[in-house]
ZAMI-397099 format. One record per residue (C-alpha): residue number from 0; residue in three letters; x negated, y, z. Coordinates in pm, whole numbers, plus 50000, padded with zeros to 5 digits. Each point is the difference from the previous one (the first is absolute). Layout:
n|res|u|v|w
NUM|ALA|X|Y|Z
...
***
This chain:
n|res|u|v|w
0|MET|27239|70089|47089
1|ASN|50264|50270|50070
2|ALA|50180|49768|50238
3|ARG|49677|49936|50191
4|ARG|49933|50375|50029
5|ARG|50350|50055|50136
6|LEU|49945|49731|50264
7|VAL|49667|50153|50105
8|ARG|50158|50347|50028
9|ALA|50290|49863|50207
10|ALA|49762|49823|50240
11|LEU|49787|50313|50033
12|ALA|50310|50206|50079
13|LEU|50099|49758|50277
14|VAL|49654|50018|50155
15|LEU|50004|50382|49996
16|ALA|50348|50008|50153
17|ALA|49894|49767|50281
18|ALA|49691|50210|50068
19|ALA|50213|50316|50018
20|ALA|50242|49839|50244
21|ALA|49727|49860|50229
22|PRO|49918|50329|50181
23|THR|50369|50058|50070
24|LEU|50028|49652|50152
25|VAL|49693|50055|50216
26|GLN|50132|50336|50117
27|ALA|50335|49844|50089
28|GLN|49829|49727|50201
29|SER|49783|50256|50177
30|SER|50306|50210|50087
31|ALA|50181|49697|50135
32|THR|49698|49903|50209
33|GLY|49969|50351|50137
34|ALA|50367|50014|50092
35|ALA|49971|49677|50198
36|ALA|49692|50108|50198
37|PRO|50067|49977|50375
38|ALA|49995|50311|50215
39|GLU|49695|50060|50220
40|SER|50024|49991|50376
41|ARG|49874|50296|50201
42|LEU|49706|50007|50235
43|GLY|50077|50032|50370
44|SER|49839|50038|50340
45|GLY|49785|49703|50093
46|ASP|49943|49879|49643
47|LEU|49646|49882|49933
48|VAL|49862|50129|49668
49|ARG|49675|49981|49803
50|ILE|49908|50297|49780
51|VAL|49739|49955|49726
52|VAL|49864|50261|49756
53|PHE|49840|49853|49688
54|GLN|49620|50036|49997
55|ASN|50007|50180|50335
56|PRO|49941|49734|50269
57|ASP|49945|50267|50268
58|LEU|50367|50094|49966
59|THR|50129|49647|50068
60|LEU|50212|50002|50316
61|GLU|50202|49735|50183
62|THR|50223|50157|50262
63|ARG|50342|49996|50161
64|ILE|50251|50279|49950
65|THR|50061|50179|50330
66|GLU|50333|50057|50172
67|ALA|49999|50346|49846
68|GLY|49973|49843|49653
69|VAL|49646|50124|49922
70|VAL|49655|49854|49938
71|SER|49662|50164|50043
72|TYR|49830|49976|49661
73|PRO|49638|50095|49917
74|LEU|49961|50351|49853
75|LEU|50376|50066|50018
76|GLY|50065|49973|50372
77|GLN|50358|49927|50111
78|VAL|50211|49872|49708
79|ARG|50371|49932|50051
80|LEU|50090|49668|49835
81|GLY|50304|49902|50207
82|GLY|50315|49998|49789
83|LEU|49812|49984|49669
84|THR|49995|49712|49755
85|VAL|49664|49838|49924
86|THR|49992|50173|49660
87|ALA|50074|50340|50152
88|ALA|49734|49948|50270
89|GLU|49738|49912|49736
90|LYS|50091|50312|49804
91|LEU|49984|50222|50310
92|ILE|49649|49881|50094
93|ALA|49879|50026|49641
94|GLU|50126|50359|49973
95|GLY|49830|50090|50328
96|LEU|49665|49864|49881
97|ARG|50035|50167|49662
98|ASN|50116|50339|50126
99|GLY|49723|50006|50261
100|ASN|49740|49928|49730
101|PHE|49888|49691|50190
102|VAL|50061|49755|49712
103|LYS|50042|50114|49642
104|ASN|50248|49733|49884
105|PRO|50095|49788|50302
106|GLN|50165|49662|49944
107|VAL|50161|49917|50332
108|THR|50141|49660|50096
109|LEU|50199|49951|50321
110|VAL|50073|49648|50119
111|LEU|50259|49933|50270
112|LEU|49839|49733|50217
113|GLN|50256|49972|50279
114|VAL|50348|50139|50037
115|ARG|50093|50129|50342
116|GLY|50196|50315|49924
117|SER|50309|49842|49841
118|GLN|50118|49681|50164
119|VAL|50321|49809|50058
120|SER|50077|49767|50293
121|VAL|50168|49667|49918
122|LEU|50148|49831|50307
123|GLY|50231|49718|50094
124|GLN|50057|49675|49813
125|VAL|49731|50025|49732
126|ASN|49707|49765|49950
127|ARG|49727|50261|50062
128|PRO|50131|50295|50203
129|GLY|49773|50301|50029
130|ARG|49911|50340|49853
131|TYR|49942|50018|49625
132|PRO|49866|50289|49790
133|ILE|50195|50176|49727
134|GLU|49747|49963|49720
135|ILE|50209|50146|49718
136|ALA|50261|50273|50010
137|ASP|50283|49778|49873
138|THR|49966|49727|50265
139|ARG|50343|49849|50061
140|LEU|50164|49787|50265
141|THR|49949|49674|49811
142|ASP|49631|50082|49947
143|MET|49944|50042|50373
144|LEU|50191|49683|50087
145|ALA|49778|49813|49755
146|ASN|49691|50141|50174
147|ALA|50139|49867|50329
148|GLY|50041|49650|49856
149|GLY|50374|50028|49943
150|VAL|50291|49941|50235
151|ALA|49952|49700|50231
152|ALA|50240|49706|49998
153|SER|50155|50134|50322
154|GLY|50056|50347|49849
155|ALA|50324|50164|49900
156|ASP|50095|50123|49652
157|THR|50013|50362|50118
158|VAL|49704|50232|50053
159|VAL|50027|50320|50205
160|VAL|49776|50287|49890
161|VAL|49952|50292|50240
162|GLY|49787|50308|49940
163|GLN|50024|50364|49906
164|ARG|50104|50174|49680
165|ASN|49983|50377|49962
166|GLY|49927|50034|50372
167|GLN|50316|49810|50100
168|PRO|50014|49651|50156
169|THR|50148|49736|49769
170|ARG|50123|49643|50045
171|VAL|50096|49781|49705
172|GLU|50119|49639|49995
173|VAL|49904|49817|49682
174|ASP|50167|49675|49892
175|LEU|49711|49809|49843
176|PRO|50193|49774|49758
177|THR|50158|50307|49835
178|LEU|49654|50127|49903
179|PHE|49970|49714|49752
180|ALA|50344|50046|49849
181|PRO|50046|50210|49683
182|GLY|49922|50363|50084
183|GLY|49835|49902|50328
184|ARG|49683|50197|49922
185|ASP|50184|50319|50096
186|ARG|50063|49860|50350
187|ASP|49634|49899|50051
188|LEU|49891|50286|50227
189|VAL|49683|50198|49931
190|LEU|49811|49998|50330
191|ALA|49829|50296|50168
192|ASN|49727|50038|50258
193|GLY|50118|49903|50349
194|ASP|50292|49781|49889
195|THR|50078|49690|50206
196|LEU|50160|49687|49856
197|TRP|50188|49770|50237
198|VAL|50121|49652|49903
199|ASP|50234|49859|50264
200|ARG|50059|49636|50080
201|GLN|50243|49810|49783
202|PRO|50362|50011|50123
203|LEU|50111|49678|50170
204|VAL|50317|49811|50081
205|TYR|50029|49711|50245
206|ILE|50185|49673|49975
207|TYR|50056|49735|50265
208|GLY|50244|49733|50107
209|GLU|50095|49709|49776
210|VAL|49757|50069|49715
211|GLN|49705|49798|49878
212|ARG|49732|50268|50049
213|PRO|50102|50262|50258
214|GLY|49783|50309|50041
215|ALA|49918|50335|49840
216|LEU|50051|50057|49627
217|ARG|49891|50278|49769
218|LEU|50298|50211|49901
219|GLU|49996|49998|49622
220|ARG|50183|50261|49797
221|ASN|50377|49945|49999
222|MET|49961|49674|50195
223|THR|50334|49839|50077
224|VAL|50096|49780|50293
225|MET|49991|49697|49769
226|GLN|49646|50084|49887
227|ALA|49888|50043|50362
228|LEU|50140|49658|50088
229|ALA|49827|49849|49697
230|ALA|49669|50157|50109
231|GLY|50055|49834|50338
232|GLY|50032|49660|49837
233|GLY|50380|49992|50009
234|LEU|50236|49869|50266
235|THR|49938|49688|50199
236|LEU|50253|49717|49997
237|ARG|50155|50152|50312
238|GLY|50019|50355|49864
239|THR|50310|50159|49853
240|GLU|50051|50304|49780
241|LYS|50301|50095|50211
242|GLY|49772|50032|50300
243|ILE|49766|50260|49847
244|ARG|49972|50327|50193
245|VAL|49779|50301|49934
246|HIS|49882|50211|50291
247|ARG|49937|50350|49864
248|LYS|49893|50319|50174
249|ALA|50245|50286|49945
250|PRO|49894|50365|49954
251|ASP|50071|50066|50368
252|GLY|49757|49724|50100
253|LYS|50260|49748|50109
254|VAL|49994|49649|49856
255|GLN|50305|49894|49800
256|VAL|50093|49640|49919
257|VAL|50125|49962|49642
258|GLN|50153|49695|49833
259|PRO|49859|50042|49647
260|THR|50082|49850|49664
261|MET|49723|49821|49814
262|ASP|49969|50293|49756
263|ASP|49959|50271|50264
264|LYS|49671|50193|49987
265|MET|49750|49958|50279
266|GLN|49854|50302|50180
267|GLU|49664|50048|50169
268|GLY|49996|49851|50349
269|ASP|50308|49782|49949
270|VAL|50012|49681|50208
271|VAL|50190|49713|49840
272|PHE|50133|49732|50234
273|VAL|50144|49675|49865
274|ARG|50226|49820|50244
275|GLU|50041|49627|50033
276|SER|50307|49848|49842
277|LEU|50264|49882|50246
278|PHE|50103|49707|49781
***
């Protein structure tokens, strides 16, 4: 009997301990969720919004924010919403209705229907070029490229971002593959209103002469002369490695003729010519 009582007491103690720990676990999860909440974007000129006040249908308004950043709201007149987050705009309208004794306890909901105030242009070799809205404050380069359908097959690995920061013009070249390397998140730029993304065409090299498939080739990273020849199908029976020449543009614009080794690195715009063997 004593042994059974001890077992019951031990089980009861475990249940009480678990119940005491449960609120702490819930609080920890809530804190973690709150810390991960994304930042809100800010309203801008041209944004289309709908404002609703609970149980006050006469105060429902669908309007576009003017170039001055204001809307004309019933009972309150001109209200400046430009530059505010959605939460701050709701609070501002609610305070105006409450302080003016128009609504005793207003519950205001603002819905952003169309973003026009904060947009980014994505141009060049992407699948869907165009202007895209910044819908959250932490929108990054990779997010906007995803909106544009990603880089097209003819696109380069580098994206140029131009815009303004702190009133000064900026231009940043971003190497896309490095964004997915360890620590690449820090190089994934946070975009701002008015930024323009440009994806250039892929760099090319050219090969002709005694090769199986002459023509233009995509210049891969660290591509060697041997790899370029392999991409061109290799030499024909009449071709010779000793007859390989690379025509390369020098910094002064003049074309130089180089006799490379098979391990030499190719450069953008190189033209590889394979001569016919004399024997």
